C-alpha positions as CSV (number, residue, x, y, z in Angstrom):
1,M,8.2,14.9,-10.7
2,D,6.2,18.1,-11.2
3,V,8.2,21.2,-12.1
4,G,6.5,24.5,-11.9
5,G,7.4,28.2,-11.8
6,T,7.5,28.4,-8.0
7,K,8.1,24.9,-6.8
8,I,9.3,21.4,-7.7
9,A,7.3,18.5,-6.3
10,V,8.4,14.8,-6.3
11,G,6.8,11.7,-5.1
12,V,6.7,7.9,-5.3
13,L,3.6,6.1,-6.6
14,I,3.2,2.4,-5.7
15,G,0.0,0.9,-7.0
16,E,-2.5,3.6,-6.3
17,E,-0.8,5.0,-3.2
18,L,1.4,8.1,-3.2
19,R,4.0,7.0,-0.6
20,E,6.1,10.2,-0.6
21,F,5.5,13.8,-1.5
22,H,8.1,16.5,-1.2
23,T,8.4,20.1,-2.5
24,H,11.3,22.5,-3.0
25,P,11.4,26.1,-4.4
26,T,12.2,26.2,-8.1
27,P,15.7,27.8,-8.6
28,D,15.9,30.9,-10.7
29,T,19.4,30.2,-11.9
30,G,18.6,28.7,-15.3
31,W,17.6,25.3,-16.6
32,R,20.7,23.4,-15.4
33,G,20.1,24.6,-11.9
34,V,16.5,23.4,-12.1
35,L,17.6,19.9,-13.3
36,D,20.2,19.7,-10.6
37,A,17.5,20.5,-8.0
38,V,15.2,17.9,-9.4
39,A,17.9,15.3,-9.3
40,A,18.8,16.2,-5.8
41,L,15.3,15.6,-4.7
42,V,14.8,12.3,-6.6
43,R,18.1,10.6,-5.7
44,P,17.2,9.9,-2.0
45,L,13.9,8.4,-3.1
46,M,15.6,6.2,-5.7
47,E,17.8,4.9,-2.9
48,K,14.9,4.3,-0.5
49,Y,12.8,2.6,-3.1
50,E,15.2,0.3,-5.0
51,G,12.5,-1.0,-7.4
52,V,12.0,2.3,-9.2
53,R,12.4,1.6,-12.9
54,T,11.5,4.9,-14.5
55,V,10.6,8.4,-13.6
56,G,7.9,10.7,-15.0
57,L,8.0,14.4,-15.3
58,G,5.3,17.0,-15.7
59,I,6.3,20.5,-16.8
60,P,4.5,23.6,-18.0
61,G,4.6,24.8,-21.6
62,P,4.7,23.1,-24.9
63,I,7.2,20.3,-25.5
64,S,8.7,18.8,-28.6
65,Q,6.8,16.2,-30.6
66,D,9.2,13.5,-29.4
67,R,8.6,14.7,-25.8
68,A,12.3,15.1,-25.2
69,R,12.7,18.9,-25.1
70,V,10.8,21.8,-23.5
71,L,10.2,24.3,-26.2
72,F,9.5,27.1,-23.7
73,A,8.2,27.3,-20.2
74,P,7.3,31.0,-19.7
75,N,7.1,30.8,-15.9
76,I,10.5,29.1,-15.4
77,Y,13.5,31.2,-15.8
78,G,15.8,30.2,-18.6
79,F,13.5,27.4,-20.0
80,N,13.7,27.8,-23.8
81,D,14.5,24.7,-26.0
82,V,15.8,22.7,-23.0
83,P,16.9,19.1,-23.4
84,V,15.2,18.0,-20.2
85,V,14.9,14.3,-20.8
86,E,18.6,13.9,-21.8
87,G,19.7,16.1,-18.9
88,L,17.7,14.2,-16.3
89,Q,18.7,10.8,-17.6
90,E,22.3,11.8,-17.3
91,R,21.8,12.9,-13.7
92,L,19.6,10.0,-12.6
93,G,20.6,7.0,-14.8
94,L,17.0,6.1,-15.4
95,T,14.6,6.4,-18.2
96,V,12.6,9.7,-18.0
97,S,9.1,10.2,-19.4
98,M,8.1,13.8,-19.9
99,E,4.7,15.3,-20.5
100,N,2.9,18.7,-20.2
101,D,1.8,19.4,-16.6
102,A,-1.9,19.8,-17.4
103,K,-1.9,16.6,-19.4
104,V,-0.4,14.6,-16.5
105,A,-2.9,16.1,-14.1
106,A,-5.6,15.1,-16.5
107,L,-4.4,11.5,-16.4
108,A,-4.3,11.6,-12.6
109,E,-7.8,12.8,-12.3
110,A,-9.1,10.3,-14.9
111,T,-7.3,7.4,-13.2
112,L,-7.5,8.1,-9.5
113,G,-9.5,11.3,-9.1
114,A,-12.8,13.0,-10.0
115,A,-13.1,11.4,-13.4
116,R,-12.0,7.9,-12.4
117,G,-12.7,5.4,-15.1
118,S,-14.2,8.0,-17.5
119,S,-13.1,9.5,-20.7
120,S,-12.6,13.1,-19.6
121,V,-11.2,16.6,-20.2
122,Y,-9.3,18.2,-17.3
123,I,-9.0,22.0,-17.2
124,T,-6.8,23.9,-14.9
125,V,-7.6,27.6,-14.3
126,S,-4.9,29.3,-12.5
127,T,-2.1,31.8,-13.5
128,G,-2.8,30.4,-17.0
129,I,-5.3,27.9,-18.4
130,G,-4.2,24.4,-19.5
131,S,-6.1,21.2,-20.2
132,G,-5.6,17.6,-21.0
133,I,-7.8,14.9,-22.7
134,V,-7.9,11.3,-21.5
135,L,-9.6,8.7,-23.8
136,N,-9.9,5.1,-22.7
137,G,-7.4,5.5,-19.9
138,R,-4.7,7.1,-22.1
139,L,-3.7,10.7,-22.9
140,W,-4.8,12.0,-26.3
141,R,-1.9,14.0,-27.5
142,G,-2.9,14.6,-31.1
143,F,-0.6,14.3,-34.2
144,H,1.7,17.1,-33.2
145,G,1.4,16.6,-29.4
146,I,-0.6,19.8,-28.8
147,A,-4.1,18.3,-28.2
148,G,-5.7,20.0,-25.2
149,E,-4.2,23.5,-25.5
150,L,-7.5,25.0,-24.5
151,G,-5.9,28.1,-23.0
152,H,-4.6,29.1,-26.4
153,V,-7.9,28.8,-28.2
154,V,-9.2,32.2,-29.3
155,S,-12.1,33.3,-27.2
156,V,-12.3,37.1,-28.0
157,P,-10.9,37.9,-31.4
158,G,-8.6,40.9,-31.2
159,G,-8.6,40.8,-27.4
160,P,-5.7,41.0,-25.0
161,V,-2.4,39.4,-26.0
162,S,-1.4,36.3,-24.0
163,G,2.0,35.3,-22.7
164,A,2.3,33.1,-25.9
165,G,1.8,36.2,-28.1
166,Q,-1.7,35.3,-29.3
167,S,-4.6,37.8,-29.2
168,G,-7.8,37.1,-27.3
169,T,-7.1,33.5,-26.2
170,L,-9.1,32.0,-23.4
171,E,-6.0,32.3,-21.1
172,A,-5.7,36.0,-22.0
173,V,-9.3,36.7,-21.0
174,A,-10.3,34.1,-18.3
175,S,-7.3,33.0,-16.3
176,G,-6.5,34.2,-12.8
177,T,-4.0,36.6,-14.3
178,A,-6.6,38.0,-16.6
179,I,-9.2,38.4,-13.8
180,A,-6.7,40.3,-11.6
181,R,-5.7,42.5,-14.6
182,D,-9.3,43.4,-15.5
183,A,-10.4,43.9,-11.9
184,S,-7.5,46.2,-11.2
185,F,-8.3,48.3,-14.3
186,A,-12.0,48.4,-13.6
187,L,-11.6,49.3,-9.9
188,N,-8.6,51.6,-10.5
189,R,-6.3,49.9,-7.9
190,D,-4.4,46.7,-7.5
191,V,-6.8,43.8,-7.0
192,S,-5.8,40.1,-6.8
193,T,-7.8,37.3,-8.3
194,A,-8.9,36.2,-4.8
195,E,-10.1,39.7,-3.9
196,A,-12.0,40.1,-7.1
197,F,-14.0,36.9,-6.4
198,A,-14.5,37.9,-2.7
199,L,-15.9,41.3,-3.8
200,A,-18.1,39.7,-6.4
201,Q,-19.6,37.3,-3.9
202,K,-20.3,40.3,-1.6
203,G,-22.3,42.0,-4.4
204,D,-19.7,44.4,-5.8
205,R,-21.2,45.2,-9.3
206,I,-17.9,45.8,-11.1
207,A,-16.1,42.9,-9.6
208,L,-19.0,40.6,-10.4
209,R,-19.0,41.7,-14.0
210,V,-15.3,40.9,-14.3
211,V,-15.4,37.4,-12.8
212,R,-18.7,36.6,-14.4
213,G,-17.2,37.4,-17.8
214,A,-14.3,35.0,-17.2
215,M,-16.5,32.2,-15.8
216,T,-18.9,32.5,-18.8
217,R,-16.0,32.2,-21.3
218,I,-14.8,29.1,-19.5
219,G,-18.3,27.6,-19.6
220,L,-18.6,28.4,-23.3
221,A,-15.3,26.6,-23.9
222,V,-16.6,23.6,-22.0
223,A,-19.7,23.6,-24.1
224,D,-17.7,23.7,-27.3
225,L,-15.6,20.8,-26.2
226,Q,-18.7,18.8,-25.3
227,K,-19.9,19.3,-28.9
228,V,-16.6,18.4,-30.4
229,L,-15.3,15.6,-28.2
230,D,-18.4,14.6,-26.1
231,P,-16.5,13.4,-23.1
232,E,-18.2,11.8,-20.1
233,V,-16.8,14.2,-17.6
234,F,-15.1,17.6,-17.3
235,V,-12.8,18.1,-14.3
236,I,-11.8,21.6,-13.4
237,G,-8.9,22.4,-11.0
238,G,-6.4,25.1,-10.3
239,G,-6.4,28.0,-8.0
240,V,-9.3,29.9,-9.5
241,A,-11.5,26.8,-9.3
242,G,-10.6,26.7,-5.6
243,V,-13.2,29.5,-5.2
244,G,-15.7,26.6,-5.0
245,E,-19.4,26.5,-5.5
246,F,-19.7,30.1,-6.7
247,F,-17.3,29.4,-9.6
248,F,-18.7,26.0,-10.5
249,D,-22.3,27.2,-10.5
250,H,-21.6,30.0,-12.9
251,V,-19.4,27.9,-15.2
252,Q,-22.0,25.1,-15.3
253,A,-24.8,27.5,-16.1
254,A,-22.9,29.1,-19.0
255,A,-22.0,25.6,-20.3
256,D,-25.6,24.4,-20.0
257,E,-26.9,27.3,-21.9
258,A,-24.3,27.0,-24.7
259,A,-24.8,23.2,-25.0
260,E,-28.6,23.3,-24.9
261,G,-30.0,20.8,-27.4
262,F,-26.8,18.7,-27.4
263,A,-25.7,17.1,-24.2
264,R,-25.4,18.7,-20.7
265,P,-21.7,18.9,-19.7
266,Q,-20.9,17.0,-16.5
267,I,-18.5,19.3,-14.6
268,R,-16.8,18.2,-11.4
269,P,-14.2,19.8,-9.1
270,A,-10.7,18.2,-9.2
271,L,-10.0,15.9,-6.2
272,L,-6.2,15.5,-6.1
273,G,-5.1,19.1,-5.6
274,S,-1.4,19.8,-5.6
275,Q,-0.5,16.1,-5.8
276,A,-2.2,15.6,-9.2
277,G,0.9,16.6,-11.2
278,V,3.2,14.1,-9.4
279,I,0.6,11.3,-9.5
280,G,-0.1,11.9,-13.2
281,A,3.6,12.0,-14.1
282,A,4.2,8.7,-12.4
283,L,1.1,7.2,-14.1
284,S,2.3,8.5,-17.5
285,A,5.8,6.9,-17.0
286,R,4.1,3.6,-15.9
287,I,2.0,3.6,-19.1
288,E,5.2,4.1,-21.1
289,L,6.5,0.8,-19.6
290,T,3.4,-1.1,-20.5
291,P,3.7,-3.0,-23.8
């Protein structure tokens, strides 16, 4: 299960094959309504696939250290200190394994996607910026469970305030939201992230300055992680990365320059797209069952 601000996705993973994949709009009636909707999507699959032993869930935002509660999910209405695992176990009658959505996508890409078989860092650049670290086939959560919160690392001290209330974080200056904000201000009209990139690729000087600044900061963050963690592979996904070669060329160039003399970061586009969250949530739950 992959719960986001706009949609809920559910699927069934058997071996390495995703047998089912279904989506439904995320209710805006509060957390109980969201859990009811998730359960309604999952029950028919539980009946169809009688061998299901556990369910995995990916969800945005920080979760408690015991991975039982969502502390807050800023893009889902009414998600503040929610007992998600308990609520879903009551509704489904099965063990529920919950993890941050970027972390499960990281696990999916490291197991079945662009970083298959590699120790890797996955970064999603979309409305916000999230990331996950996979070492030796398992998620690295850190002592407090917050490892991989790249979007909340300070990139521009004293810069814009993020949705989490921190100043100058990478998410606040390089996410899709930040690009749209800065392009709209600079061009003195409403500009979407997609339009900002389109204008930049057509040679618009102002739009290029905005998106190049964001891509450079992402590249610098990649270089910093290369020096700190030294992973084999970086995988970047999310809507902004969907721009394609233009995006990856600029991020790679910035990362190469900042990592010069150490090791060149190997950056690859994500392969699993919108299914990464569901696949990764299932893999995470499967690992929980493994002694």
